[in-house]
C-alpha positions in Angstrom: -58.8 -24.0 33.3 -59.4 -27.7 32.5 -62.8 -29.2 32.5 -62.0 -31.3 35.6 -60.8 -28.2 37.5 -63.9 -26.3 36.4 -66.2 -29.1 37.7 -64.2 -29.3 40.9 -64.5 -25.5 41.3 -68.3 -25.7 40.8 -68.5 -28.5 43.4 -66.5 -26.4 45.9 -68.7 -23.4 45.3 -71.9 -25.5 45.6 -70.7 -27.1 48.8 -69.9 -23.7 50.3 -73.2 -22.3 49.3 -75.1 -25.3 50.8 -73.1 -24.9 54.1 -73.8 -21.1 54.2 -77.5 -21.6 53.5 -77.7 -24.3 56.2 -76.0 -22.0 58.7 -78.4 -19.1 57.9 -81.5 -21.3 58.2 -80.3 -22.8 61.5 -79.3 -19.5 62.9 -82.7 -18.0 62.1 -84.3 -21.0 63.8 -82.3 -21.3 67.0 -79.6 -18.6 67.2 -76.0 -18.9 66.2 -74.8 -20.0 69.7 -77.0 -23.1 69.6 -76.0 -24.2 66.1 -73.5 -27.1 65.8 -71.3 -28.3 62.9 -73.3 -31.5 63.0 -76.6 -29.6 62.4 -75.0 -27.6 59.6 -73.7 -30.6 57.8 -77.0 -32.5 58.2 -79.0 -29.6 56.9 -76.6 -29.1 54.0 -76.5 -32.8 53.3 -72.7 -32.7 53.4 -70.6 -35.0 55.6 -68.5 -33.6 58.4 -65.2 -34.5 56.7 -66.2 -32.3 53.8 -67.1 -29.4 56.1 -63.7 -29.7 57.8 -62.0 -29.7 54.4 -63.3 -26.2 53.9 -63.6 -24.7 57.4 -62.1 -25.3 60.9 -65.4 -24.6 62.7 -68.7 -22.7 62.4 -66.9 -19.4 63.2 -64.5 -20.0 60.3 -67.6 -20.7 58.1 -69.1 -17.3 59.0 -65.9 -15.3 58.7 -65.1 -16.9 55.4 -68.5 -15.9 54.1 -68.1 -12.3 55.5 -64.8 -12.0 53.7 -66.3 -13.3 50.5 -69.2 -10.8 50.7 -66.8 -7.9 51.4 -64.6 -9.0 48.5 -67.7 -9.0 46.2 -68.1 -5.4 47.1 -64.8 -4.6 45.5 -62.1 -2.0 46.3 -62.7 1.5 47.6 -62.2 3.2 44.3 -65.6 4.8 43.9 -66.1 7.9 46.2 -68.6 7.7 49.1 -72.0 9.0 47.9 -75.2 7.7 46.4 -73.7 5.5 43.6 -71.1 3.7 45.9 -73.5 3.5 48.7 -76.3 2.2 46.5 -73.9 -0.6 45.4 -73.3 -1.6 49.0 -77.0 -1.4 49.8 -78.0 -3.5 46.8 -75.4 -6.0 47.9 -77.0 -6.1 51.3 -80.5 -6.6 49.8 -79.2 -9.5 47.7 -77.7 -11.1 50.8 -80.2 -9.8 53.4 -80.6 -13.1 55.3 -76.8 -13.3 55.9 -76.4 -9.6 56.8 -79.3 -9.9 59.3 -77.4 -12.6 61.1 -74.2 -10.6 61.2 -75.6 -7.1 61.9 -79.0 -7.9 63.5 -80.1 -7.7 67.1 -78.3 -11.0 67.9 -75.4 -10.0 65.6 -71.9 -11.3 65.9 -69.4 -8.6 66.9 -66.2 -10.1 65.4 -67.9 -10.5 62.1 -69.7 -7.2 62.0 -66.4 -5.5 62.9 -65.0 -6.8 59.6 -67.9 -5.1 57.7 -67.5 -1.9 59.9 -63.8 -1.9 58.9 -64.7 -2.0 55.2 -67.1 1.0 55.7 -64.5 2.9 57.8 -61.8 2.4 55.1 -64.2 3.6 52.4 -65.1 6.7 54.5 -61.5 7.4 55.3 -60.6 7.4 51.6 -63.4 9.7 50.8 -62.7 12.2 53.7 -59.0 12.3 53.1 -59.7 13.2 49.5 -61.7 16.2 50.6 -60.2 19.6 51.0 -60.3 20.7 54.6 -58.0 22.5 57.0 -56.8 20.1 59.8 -56.2 23.1 62.0 -59.9 24.0 61.9 -61.1 20.5 62.8 -63.2 20.4 65.9 -63.2 16.6 66.2 -60.4 14.2 65.3 -60.8 12.6 61.9 -60.7 9.0 63.4 -63.7 9.9 65.6 -65.6 11.5 62.7 -65.0 8.3 60.7 -66.1 6.1 63.6 -69.2 8.2 64.1 -70.2 8.1 60.5 -69.5 4.3 60.0 -71.4 3.4 63.2 -74.4 5.7 62.3 -74.5 4.2 58.9 -74.3 0.6 60.1 -76.8 1.2 62.8 -79.3 2.6 60.3 -78.6 -0.3 57.9 -79.2 -2.7 60.8 -82.5 -1.0 61.5 -83.4 -1.3 57.8 -82.6 -5.0 57.8 -84.6 -5.7 61.0 -87.6 -3.9 59.6 -87.5 -6.0 56.4 -86.1 -3.3 54.1 -89.0 -0.9 54.0 -87.2 1.5 51.7 -85.3 0.8 48.5 -81.6 0.7 48.3 -81.8 3.8 46.1 -83.8 5.8 48.7 -81.4 4.7 51.5 -78.4 5.7 49.4 -79.8 9.2 49.0 -80.7 9.6 52.7 -77.7 8.1 54.5 -75.1 10.6 53.3 -77.4 13.5 54.0 -78.1 12.2 57.5 -74.4 11.7 58.1 -73.5 15.2 56.9 -76.5 17.2 58.0 -78.0 15.1 60.7 -81.4 15.6 62.3 -81.8 19.0 60.6 -81.9 17.2 57.2 -84.0 14.3 58.5 -86.6 16.4 60.2 -86.6 19.1 57.5 -86.0 21.9 60.1 -83.1 23.8 61.6 -81.9 22.3 64.9 -79.3 24.4 66.7 -79.3 22.4 69.9 -81.1 19.5 71.6 
């Protein structure tokens, strides 16, 4: 890469970072629906033409950032479990403000669906690698995956909304156990029915 291309790449990354940070700040202050492109560009100290060189609208800005964050997580090579989950949770801690906007109580369904899809694909890969007899399944695999992904994202959302009271390492140990063993594990007792 030439020096000019490198400088341009740094400028593009800096501009995108400024726009993302402005979006996050404004969304925290007034909610995503109320945020305008004009406000984003003013807060980022970037002109509107520059914004539109990178994004078509504020939704494109968010989706582009969601895709970048999911891409940073990497492929689904590592099996589901504490190390892979800890990697995801540490990523969430690093980008907590943005994840709060996407997954939080005023979250954005189209964008959180992209994250849920990532988690579901990871879970599917892991479950399909396990040895099980499809004839003995009590619940369809797709429903199991949906349940696990939504339980995990719901718990992660709670974790974000409560300002990350537990470490990523603790959460990475607890979430798989809760997903597999449910309330019996969480409450430390045998629960046969509710």
